[in-house]
MIGU-667071 format. One record per residue (C-alpha): z, y, x. Coordinates in pm, whole numbers, plus 32768, in hexadecimal, padded with zeros to 4 digits. Layout:
# MIGU-667071
ZYX;...
This chain:
# MIGU-667071
838F86A48B97;843285DB8A7C;840D86558919;853586FC8875;85DD864E874B;85568761866C;83FA871C86ED;841D85A9869D;84A885F38542;838786D784ED;828285E68572;831A84CF84A5;832485AB8373;81B98612839F;815984A18398;8226847C8259;816F859D81B2;802285038210;808383C68157;80B7848F8018;7F6285368020;7E9084097FAB;7F7983D87E80;7F6285497E29;7DE985477E43;7DCC84097D76;7EB084957C69;7DE085D07C49;7CA385007C2F;7D4584347B1B;7DA785707A60;7C4585F27A81;7BD184C079BC;7CFD84A378D3;7DC485EA78C4;7EC3856577CD;7F71846E78B6;80D684F278BC;815383EE79B5;804D845A7AB3;80BD85C57A8F;822785617AC4;81CF84997BFC;810C85C07C89;823386A37C41;832085B47CF1;824A859A7E2A;821487127E45;8386874D7E0A;83D4865E7F27;82E787148011;837988657FAD;84E588067FE1;84BA87338119;83DB883681C1;84EB8939819F;85F2884B8224;852F87F98362;84D68966839E;8370898E831F;83A18AAA8224;82318AFC8200;81D8899E8188;8308899E80A4;829C8ADE7FF6;81368A677FCF;81B8892B7F27;829F8A007E53;81778AB07DB4;80DE89677D44;822E88D77CD9;82798A057BFD;812289F27B5D;814B887C7B19;82A088C17A7E;820089BD7994;80F588BF7933;81FF87B878EC;82C388BC7825;818B89127759;81888A7777E1;803B8A4E7890;7F0A897E783B;7E70887F7926;7D0F8904794C;7BF8889B7A3D;7C3689E17AF8;7DA689897B1D;7D4F88317BA6;7C6588D27CA4;7D7289C57D13;7E6E88AB7D3D;7D6E87DD7DFC;7D4088FF7EEC;7EB989167F0F;7EC587A67F71;7DB187EE806F;7E9488F980FE;7FAA87FA8129;7EC38732820A;7E44886782BE;7FA788DD82FC;8007878B8393;7ECD87878469;7F1788E584E4;80818897853B;801D87768619;7EDF881D8696;7E74897E86E4;7F738A1E85FD;7F748AA9849D;7F908C068403;80878BC682E8;80888D2C8263;7F128D2C822F;7F1D8BD7818C;80448C3380AE;7FA18D7F804D;7E6A8CC87FD4;7F3B8BCC7F18;800A8CD27E66;7EDC8D997DF9;7E288C677D77;7F468C007C92;7F788D677C1E;7E108D697BA8;7E4B8C237AEE;7F768CBE7A3F;7EAF8DF879E9;7FA38EDC7AA3;7F28903D7AF3;7E8F907F7C47;7F4A91C87C5D;808E91057C95;7FFF901F7DA0;808290F47EBE;81ED90E57E52;81D68F717E07;813D8F267F59;82378FFA8016;83608F467F7F;82CA8DEF7FC3;82598E15812C;83988EBF81A5;84378DDC82A6;82FC8D0A82D0;827E8D0D843C;81218D868490;80CA8C408542;815C8AE38556;810789A88615;805C89758760;814989E48873;82408A588768;827988F886E5;839488B187D6;845B89CF8742;83E989A385DB;8506896384F3;85EB8A5285AE;85618B8284F7;862F8C3183EE;85A38CEB82CB;86058E4F827F;86448E8A8111;860E8FE48082;872E90807FCB;870090937E54;87A491A17D81;88BB911F7CA6;881591967B69;86F090B07BA8;87D78F857BA5;888E8FCE7A60;87F48EF27958;86CF8E1E79C3;86708CF678F1;86628B9D7991;84E88BB6799A;84F18D0E7A3F;85E98C957B40;85178B627B82;83C68C0E7B8D;84128D4C7C4D;854E8D0C7D15;85908C1C7E2D;87058C4C7E47;875F8C477FB6;88AF8CEC7FF0;89238D808139;8A188CC28215;8B4B8C4E8155;8C958BEC81F5;8CD38A75820A;8B808A1C8171;8A6589AC824E;892A8A7D8219;8849894D8201;891F88BC80E9;89108A028028;879B8A0F805F;877188AF7FDC;885388F07EB0;87988A267E43;864A89797E65;86CF885D7D8F;876B89527C97;861D89FF7C65;858088B87BF6;8692886B7AFC;868C89CD7A70;851789A97A38;855188647981;866588FE78AD;85898A1E7842;8476893277CF;85708852771A;86148977766A;84C089ED75F3;846C888F7574;85B7888274BC;858689DB7422;842A897773A8;84AC884072FB;85ED88C97262;858689D07164;868F89787061;87D988B7705A;87A18741704D;87EC85ED70DE;87BD85A8724F;867E84DD726B;863C83E87389;854884E1741D;864A85F8741B;874F850874A3;866E84BB75CC;864586307612;87C0865A7607;87E7853776F8;86FC85D877F1;87AC872977D2;88FC86827808;887D85C87939;87F2870479DA;893787C179A3;8A0086997A20;893786857B62;895487FD7B9E;8ACA87F17B62;8B0486CF7C50;8A2C87617D64;8AD988B57D47;8C2F88137D5A;8BD687577E97;8B4788917F38;8C79895E7EDA;8BE78A487DD0;8D0F8A2B7CE6;8C9C8B267BE3;8B568A6A7BB0;8C0D891F7B9C;8D1389A77AA9;8C1C8A3279AF;8B3E890279D4;8C698828797F;8CB588F37845;8B4B88EF77D7;8B31877A7819;8C5E872F773B;8BAF87DB7619;8A6F871E7664;8B3185D5766D;8BB5861E7510;8A5B86767491;89BE853B7522;8ACF843D74DA;8B8184B4739E;8AC485C372E4;89ED855971BF;894986A7716D;88BD87CC722E;885C892B71C7;87958A4D7259;88E38AF972A2;894889D6737E;87FD89E67435;882B8B5E7468;89858B1A74F3;88F58A1E75E7;87F08B167659;88FA8C217690;89C18B237754;88938ADE782B;88648C527869;89CE8C6D78D7;89A68B4179BE;88798BEC7A5B;89398D307A92;8A5E8C7A7B2F;89768BBE7C17;88CE8D057C73;8A1B8DB97CAE;8B368CBE7CDF;8C228DD67D4A;8C268E527BE3;8CFA8D5E7B17;8C668DDE79CB;8DB38D86792E;8D8A8E6B77FD;8C3B8DDB779E;8C9F8C7677E5;8DD98CA27710;8D088D1575E9;8C1E8BED7606;8D418AF8761E;8DD38B7F74DA;8C868B437431;8C8589E174BD;8DD989A67421;8D648A2C72D2;8C38894472CC;8CF288117346;8E1C885C7261;8F0E88127376;8F8D88AB74B9;8E95888A75CE;8F1D87E8770B;8FA388EB77FE;8EBC893F791C;8F3989607A80;8F958ABD7AEA;8E668B617B87;8E898BAE7CF4;8DF58CE87D84;8CE08CA87E7E;8C3D8DA77F61;8B238E607EB5;89C68DD97EC7;88988EB27EDF;872D8E897F27;85FA8E657E5A;84AA8DDA7EA5;83828DF67DBD;82D08CBA7D63;816E8D1F7D1E;80268C707D59;7EFB8C507E4A;7D868C747E9B;7CBB8BA87F93;7CFC8BDC8102;7BAC8C2581AD;7C268B9882F6;7C7B8A4D8253;7B358A31819A;7A748A7F82D7;7B358970838A;7B05886F8276;79A788CC8208;792E876F8260;7A4986BE81AB;7A368633804B;7B7685B87FAA;7B5584A37EAB;7C4B83C37DFB;7C8E82677E81;7C2281CE7D39;7AC982657D68;7AB481D17EC3;7B1A80807E32;7A07809D7D2F;790480E97E3B;797A7FC77F13;79617EDF7DE9;78057F607D98;77997F2A7F00;781A7DC87EE6;775E7D927DA3;76217E137E48;76497D0F7F58;76767C047E4E;753A7C7E7DA0;74897C7D7EEE;74F97B177F16;74507AC57DCC;731A7B797E42;732A7AB27F84;732E79747EBA;720079E97DF4;71457A3D7F34;719378E07FB2;710E78537E6C;6FD9792F7E95;6FA778A07FF1;6FBF77407F68;6EC077967E59;6DD2781F7F5F;6DF076DF8022;6DA676167EE8;6C7B76F67E9D;6BF576BC7FF9;6C1D75467FC9;6B68755A7E77;6A4E76207F17;6A2875188022;6A2574027F1F;691474AF7E53;684674EA7F8C;686A737E7FF5;680972FE7E9B;66D873E07E90;666A73797FEE;669572067FA0;65D272217E5E;64BE72E67F01;649D71FB8028;64A470C57F51;63A3714F7E60;62B671A97F7C;62DD70528011;62816FB47EC8;615770977EA7;60DB70448005;61006ED57FC1;5FFA6F007EB3;5F006F707FB7;5F0E6E328082;5DC96D7780C2;5E176C5E7FD0;5D576D2B7ECB;5E7D6D357DE6;5EA36E987D6A;5FF16F157CF5;601C6F0C7B83;600E70637AEC;615870EC7A7F;6199709F7916;61CD720C78BF;609F728A7981;600573AC78C9;5EBB7362781E;5E13749278B0;5E2473F77A0C;5CEF732C79B9;5C1874537A08;5C93743C7B75;5C4D72CB7B9A;5B3573127C88;5C34738B7D88;5CD772927E71;5E5272817E7E;5E4D730A7FDE;5D6474207F76;5E37749F7E55;5FAB747A7E19;600373F37CC8;6156745D7C34;61FD73797B41;634073CF7A85;63FE73147B8F;636773F67C95;63DA75217BD2;653B74927BB9;6542745C7D30;64C675BC7D6D;65D276437C7C;66DF75807D35;666E76147E7F;667077707DEE;67C877357D57;684D76C57EA9;67C278047F41;685C78D77E2A;69AE782B7E50;699A78667FC5;695B79D87F89;6A8579EB7E98;6B5A79357F96;6AFB7A2D80A4;6B4D7B557FC6;6C9A7ABE7F5A;6CEF7A6B80C3;6CB77BD28126;6D847C467FFB;6E987B548055;6E9A7BD281B7;6EB97D3A8140;6FC97CE48043;708D7C228142;70767D418238;70F17E3A8132;72037D4C80CA;72787D1B8230;72937E938257;734D7EA6810C;74397D95817D;74897E5782BA;74C67F9781F5;75A27EE580F7;766E7E4B820B;76997F9E82AE;76F2803A815E;77F97F308125;788E7F69827D;789480E28252;793680CC80FC;7A3B7FDA817B;7A8B80C68298;7AD181DF81A2;7C0C813A8121;7C70807F825A;7D7680F8834D;7DA4809C84BB;7EE07FF58536;7F2D813785F1;7FB381C484A8;80DC80D784D2;810981038648;8204821D863F;82E7816B8549;82D88027860C;831D80D28757;843D819486C0;84CE80518637;84C77FA9878B;855E80DD8833;867D80EA873A;86C47F778751;86B87F6D88CC;879C809A88E4;889D800087FC;888C7EB288A9;889F7F478A05;87587EA18A68;86287F2A8B19;84EF7ED58A54;838C7F538A73;82A67F298948;81377F02899D;80407F1F887F;7EE07E9988A9;7DC97EC287AD;7E4A7FF686FC;7CE8803A8688;7CDC7EFC85B5;7CBC7F64844A;7D347EC78309;7D4F7F3581A3;7E7D80168174;7F127F248079;7F137E128180;7FBE7EF38282;80C67F4A817F;810D7DDA814D;810D7D9482C3;81F27EB0832C;83377E0582CF;82DB7CB5836F;82747D6284B2;83B47E2D84C1;84827CF4847E;83D27C398594;83FA7D56868E;856B7D83863E;85AA7C0F8652;84F17BF7879B;85C77D0E8828;870A7C7C87A7;86D87B0487C7;85C77ACC88C2;85FC7BCE89D3;87277BA08AB6;88127CB78B2D;87A57D5E8C75;88AE7CAB8D46;88447B588CBD;86D77BA58D08;87317C008E6E;87E67AB58E98;86AD7A018E1F;85D07AC58F0C;852D7B8C8DF8;84F97D048E01;860F7DBF8D49;85097E688C70;84947D6A8B6F;833B7D758AD2;82EA7D588962;81797D418912;80D47D8087C5;7F607D3787C3;7E5A7D3386B3;7CF67CB086B2;7BF07C4A85B8;7B727AE585B8;7A6D7A9684B3;7AF17AEA835C;7C567B0283DB;7D2D7BFF8490;7E107B5B858D;7F577C0885EA;80317B808701;81977BE6874C;82127B5C8896;83367B948982;83977B208ADE;84F67ABC8A7A;85BD797A8A70;84F378C38969;858178018844;86D6775E8854;8682760F87B7;87E0758087E7;88777697871B;876576798616;87AA750485F3;8924753885DF;890C764E84DE;880A758F8411;88EE746183FA;8A13753D839A;894775E6828B;88CB749C8203;876074CC8264;8768739A8348;880972488335;88D971F58468;8838709F847D;86D7712B847B;8628716185C4;856372A585C9;8479733486CB;8474749E8734;833974D28667;83F174588532;852075328575;8467767B8591;840376A48420;8572769E83C0;85A27804842F;84CA786A8305;85C277CB8214;867C78C9813D;87E078E481B3;87A4783D8304;883478ED8435;888478878598;8991799385B3;8B0379468583;8B587AB08533;8AAB7BAF8458;8A2B7CEA84FB;89437DFD8491;88327D3E8541;88617BDF84C0;89467AD7843C;890D7AED82C6;87EE79F982BC;86EB7AE3822C;85BE7B7D82D3;84E57A638354;84B979DB81F5;84417B378194;834B7B2D82B5;82B979E68239;82B57A5780CD;81FB7B9B8117;80FD7AED81F3;80C379D980F4;808A7ADF7FE7;7F667B5380BC;7EEA79EA80D7;7F4279F58246;7FE078FC8331;80E5790E8445;80DF784A8588;81F47848868A;81EF77DA87F3;831F77E188D6;837477768A36;84D077788ACF;850778B58B9C;839979108B73;83AA79AF8A1D;8337798788B6;81F679E38804;81B47A0B8692;804979FB8624;7FFA7A8A84CE;7EA67A528433;7E427B238309;7CF57AE48258;7C287C17820B;7BE97C65809D;7ACA7D217FFE;7A047D128140;78A27C96817D;78837B858285;77897A7E82EB;77F1792C8265;777577C88265;774A7734810A;775775BD80D9;779874BF7FCB;78B273C87F99;789972E97E69;776A73B47DF3;783E74F17DEA;7801761A7ED2;790476977FCB;78FD779380E8;799E77D1823A;797878FC831F;785678C6840B;792B79338532;7A07780184FD;78E177108513;78AC76898671;77B5756E862F;76F974C18514;768D73618564;762A721684CA;76DB70D3851A;76056FFF85FE;76616EB686A6;76866F6187F6;778C705D877F;78506F82868D;79926EF4871B;79DB6D978695;7B536DAC86D2;7BE06E63861F;7AD46E44851D;7AD36FB084AA;7A99705F85F5;796E70EC86AF;7920715B880D;78C272C98832;78697309899B;798D72898A66;7A7D72A38941;7AD9719F883C;7B27723386E7;7BBA718D85B7;7AD771BB8487;7B7F7211833E;7ADA71F381EA;7AD973418137;7A9972867FF4;7BE471D48019;7C9E730B808F;7C1F73CB7F61;7C8672B17E7A;7B2172697E0F;7AFF71077E94;7B9F6FB37E76;7CD76F657F3E;7C196E87802C;7B096F7F807E;7BC0701481A4;7C0F6EC58244;7AB56E2B8240;79CC6E388367;78EF6F678387;77946F0D8306;766F6F4183EE;75B6708983C4;76DE7128830F;76FA72A18345;782973198408;78A6747F8437;796874C98574;7A4975F18529;7B2A76B28615;7C55778885B0;7D46781B86AC;7CC4773587BE;7CE475F586F0;7BA1753486B8;7B8874478591;7A6C738384F1;7A2F7361837A;793B728882BE;7873733881AD;776372CC80BD;764F73C980F9;75EE751D8183;7580764A80B7;7557773C81D6;75ED787C825A;760E79AF8181;769C7B0E8181;77BE7AF1808D;78BF7BDC7FFA;7A237B5A800B;7ADA7B9A7EC7;7C467B657E71;7C9E7A487D87;7D7D7B347CC1;7EEF7B267C78;7EDC79F17B9C;7E3579247CB0;7ED579D07DDB;7F8478997E5D;7E6D77977E4B;7EA476D37F87;7D8476CB807A;7CB977DB7FCC;7CB0792D807B;7BC979CA7F79;7A8779917EBD;79277A147EBF;78107A267DBF;76B679B47E24;75687A187D93;755D79237C72;76B579997BFB;777778707C82;78D978B17CFD;790678167E54;7A6377E17EE8;7A94784F8052;7B67774D8105;7C99779981D7;7C85766482AF;7DDD766F835D;7E8D769F8211;7DB3759F8163;7DFA748D825F;7F6C74D78279;7F4A756C83D4;7FD476B58356;81277612832D;810475638478;80A076A7851F;81BF77658483;829576548513;81FF76B8865A;813876178769;827476248833;834B76A6871A;83BA77DA8675;848D790786A5;85E379388626;866979D184F7;86A37AE08401;86B87C3283BB;86B37D8F8425;87327DAE857E;882A7E728630;89507E698706;8A657D798750;8B5D7E9086FE;8B2A7EA88589;8B40800384F8;8B8C7FEE8387;8A55801E82B2;8A8A80DD816B;898381148061;899C82577F97;88F0823A7E43;88D6838B7D97;87B8844F7CFB;883785997D8D;87A285EB7EE2;88C686D17F34;89CB85C87EEC;891184C87FBA;890985BC80DC;8A79861F80C6;8AF784BB80A7;8A09844481B9;8A90854E82A2;8BF684DF825E;8B9883718291;8AE983B583DB;8C0C8486845A;8CE0834A8441;8BE982918521;8B5A81CB8400;89EF81A2839A;897C824E825B;886581BD8184;87EC827B8053;874282277F09;86E183157DF3;8728822B7CCD;877380C57C71;860D80487C91;85EC80E27DEA;873880487E52;86D37EEA7DE1;85917F047EA8;864A7F757FE0;87477E5D7FC3;862D7D6D8013;85FE7E148164;87657E5781C8;88AF7DDE8139;89BA7EEC815A;8B2D7EB0818A;8B847F928064;8AD180527F4F;8B2A81AB7EC5;8A9881BF7D68;8A5F82D97C71;8A59828E7AFB;894B83687A62;87FB833E7B10;868D83207AA1;85D881D47A7A;871681037AAA;887381927A87;89A681267B49;8A2680347A42;88D57F857A2A;88BA7F6D7BA4;8A1B7EE47BC5;89D77DDE7ABC;88907D757B63;892F7D657CBB;8A5A7C977C4D;89707B987BAD;88CF7B517D00;89A27A657DD7;89197B047F12;89A77C5B7EC0;8ACA7C1B7DD3;8BD17C327EE7;8B6C7D8E7F62;8C847E827F06;8C137FA17E25;8CC180F07DF7;8C5981BB7CC7;8C3A83247D3E;8C1183F87C07;8C85852F7B55;8CCC84617A1E;8E4B84577A1D;8E8B83BF78C6;8F3B827278A2;8E0F81E977E5;8D2A82157911;8E2B818A7A02;8E6C8055792D;8CF880147904;8CC180257A7C;8DE57F417ACD;8D7D7E4579C4;8C267E2B7A68;8CC07DE07BBB;8CF37F317C63;8DF17F217D7E;8E5B808E7D6B;8E2F81CD7CA5;8E22832F7D36;8DEE84737C78;8D2185907D05;8D8B866C7DAF;8E5985747E76;8F6885937F7B;8EC7852C80C4;8FFD847E814E;902E83B38012;8EBC8364800E;8EB982E48177;8FF8821C8143;8F6281718012;8E2C811080D9;8F04808681F4;8FD87FC280FE;8EA77F1D805F;8DF67ECA81A5;8F117E49827F;
């Protein structure tokens, strides 16, 4: 039975939450070491806020409320209301654990959200020092509307649940401060006419965050302004942040239809504009007025049916008195249906079920894992040094054995020769041997003994005896050292095995399988095939192949580009496939495997193959080829990687802009990888991507070229041989016979630029050492100077400053401290370019991929989630495609992946505002022609003129008239 759309949404969202968890855990680990890092706190707050809001939107209220507890606590820390203590970090770490447990339960046996939320609430209440006697009321208000169980068989219906909101007496909603509203009320009104519940839900979640920020900013302002004085830069920055929060609240309320909120926000913003842009001084009275204004904004948000006209009129008069002029009139407040509902935001204790389930799990920051991996690598390097010392020890033992043998031989020769001389004196010629010159005088008393009757020992005899004894002693030392060496080598071999296993285990900790990308890739192919009206089956092989997460992140975009391009360019429509005798259902295959120190990824299809005629025609038109130049298919294929090159005559969502394949090549080259393409007419196209592993231990062969050490992965080495007359081929001179194959021999010294120009052309000298290497089925022979041997090495990155050294996939450090480059042979010899040209050529062209019909793509750039949702809904109702970005930086990054037909742009946003984004975009020739509509609540002529001067194509003020808005878009995109 197919999954419901809700089911798919929730499953996709669960995967999204899981991607946030490592960042959350790493941030908490960083704070544990350095609690004062404000940017880390803000990033944690942002991620938890995202989980809280998105969980509620997709229908997982329990997870949303758990995240809300942590978000509120982080807001209080940022607002200096709470201190970041080790206990607080532990509580937040357990909350992050609950995020993972909740996701696991939803996709597995199920989860009990009330129990989990109850523990969470109690834990944060204890951190805040709140009384236990009030726990019952706090828990009751929080868990109302939360189901007893979620997940498992309930997943298909998850997201369809509605939350009941308890009625709250009016007196309890009279005058809460922004902090009280933020910390104890999740404002979820009942159904309101003409306003979608999910939009209200999203607005109130967003409003809570801004009210929290306002409360902290007001407090900061009150602390700094204790007497009238000039507005310092620090105070000016606080005013800017207050103005931005009010501005965002006002705009979001206007879009939703909460006119009272928008009207008062507009009035308050005018006063803030004057304070920020024109005022020179500020007093405690002004700060008190701002705080009263914030209180009124909170009350209006809590009860938009009450216009609060009396109070707002009083505050406006005070504005006028301070500004010395009439404040701009605010729009008449409209009466909205009353809102009610209150939900306590308390805090939690550990959930025993979760801790039982995760008792064997230890969460650590990624930076700690990186440190351990690096240490494991360093241990292997140290072991390599030890290995070298053991080898030196072995050589010393051999020399000792040779010295022992020499001493023994000298002693034996001396002894034999001396005895021969002595026996010669006993011959019958009557000539007695002359007495030794140093014979002791006392020997005269033994003169009556014959030589054969009594041995006489001269000093020479004693020397000979000493030599014999020394030989025996050296032999004994040699035996003991040999036994010691044997023991040490045995221990070292066991250590080497353990270090290798440690390295592998540590690498696995931070590595992810390709299966983590499978769902996204399959969804991409499904969407593209549906839009193109094609039937495509994606087969993924080798999902278990693991790579560092950073590498997968870099590879995701290239893989999606290749799959979309294969679906759009390579695979024919079903009717065409039938005419060719192919099955209507096309096959796309994505396979991954590990070969030596590389991961090989292949993307292949059974489509039409490359259209070389069109590639040649388009290349000539674009100026990439001269019409008089003859080019082979292998030379044509690399042109599809050229920026701006496209084989399409018309631009669609899928292709035609000439971007995409250049991004594929750029991302792969950043990883020091290579691309190879093979294509056959009507048989299909295959891309082969090779990515070298980094920070991994592999067996490698070390050798010397020009007295310098280099390394290649041992799995690439097929043979090592010396040039003999029988295997040297005279013509051509630099070739050898290996079995039944004749291979050209290249000089690595010349390739590396270490030899004279003629070195590579001369005949191969006899007895030269040749390596026969094989990569991707290609066997090549290389002349080297000498062999060092095989070693266990740790592959290290060359760093950002040496990232693009051609032919070097990394480096390693050997025992003596030498840095040894690891060669990337295809790239070094220029075969990488030839391979990217393709054995039989390359695939087609650019970009993202979708349909021949061309729905208009519109990017909405706004920091308000509610506005992005409302505008996206309107865009999609017109049959257009909505893309979203949360600020200018985010929009610039997304432009690299997809170029929209039009951009809707807010002015005031974090990191990069609308003016800065527009200026940056217009300076890039690739994007300067995209029409831009400024969609803002800033209605002054100054803002309009600034936008138009920077190249905006249109200007709309929130809230907008939908018909005028749509007509403007149509006018700019016709």
